[in-house]
C-alpha angles and dihedrals in degrees: 000000000000116000117258112237125214125192110200109200129052096213127114097286094039094053092043093050094046092050091050094047092052093050088051090059100258117135099240133179118199108207135176116260100194106087092346103103093108095049089049092051092050090052092048096052089082096038109082096169098044128134117205117205108200103209098182131126114285092250092056100047096088091042093050091046090055090048092053091046092051092048098044105054101168097324095098112072116247090237092067109103129208123211130181125210099215121127095207105040126088127217089271089078086074092045092123089068100034097087090070106017139050109248131199147162129242112184118177105213098227138083124262105199086158133002108296131211121248092264087070090078094054112119095349124129118252113199110220133189130164143178091235135035090234091058092045090055092048093051091047088052091051091049091053090048088059090052092254131129113240118218125184111236111176123206095260090060097042101098096051090045090054094044088054090053090050092052093049097043115018096033092041085062090046090053089050088054092052093047092046089050091059091054091045087056089063095049107275122131119242088248092052091046095050092044089053097044103042097072089050092049094042093048094052093049093047090051089051088055091048104043104010134265097283094048092050095055112107134158137070098321091053089048094047089239102163095166094060091047090054090051090050089052092051092052094045093050090051090051094045089052091073099036131097097205134078112308110265089203091067090052089050093052093048096047091044091056088053089049091052091061091049091049090052089054089050092053108277107153125240096249093050091046091052090052092053092047090052091049091050093053102035118109097230100139098070092050091051092049092053091052092054091053 
């Protein structure tokens, strides 16, 4: 008999996961997490092969686990397993349940700004960890049923894994905000800026997936065009001079230095790389401003 699956939490991830599990052929119940521990425990008392996905905010996982443990006593079969869907938490977040139950993690490596259709799980990575090999195998099988690619990410590696996800997703959006802000400074609306920049951003990322990061890098750093970089810095310094937020010029310099290393891997010669590095660190903006006065 196939295991019954429960998704506890009706937020964006919970609803998306429950919908995808059902389409993949898994009997799945979506239940409320807030205030619903006793109802969940009652349902689990007759489900010896159940897997419960706790799709609650990271800060609530340990609290919810304690609520379930307090409500269950010995009424929930030991064979029921509990799994969180956090990218940053280890298995210890479910520690209140771990003395009687296998526990695990099942993190879809994609963003859920709103509930997503089952197709959202196709070809993505799902980071899996478990307190037993048997549960790890079950979770890997569930991930494959969704069309995803399971990948073991143990607790010791969790923070770097999650930091990578933040860079790729959250900070990618932050970079788009910075780029859009520069176009807004010359009169574009945010909608126009995003519409113009997204194809450029999407194309660069898709090329990185197709031919590798080094091969996908283009632009002045890759060409060794120190003159253009200096002019960028002058313009950014002028913009930052009237801004109240973090200086964009510092971000440009930092990302530029990373791009230099990528460009060297792609074939940029030592002399050109040195010229670019000098341009990135040279204090040219102040001199140019004095000349305009």
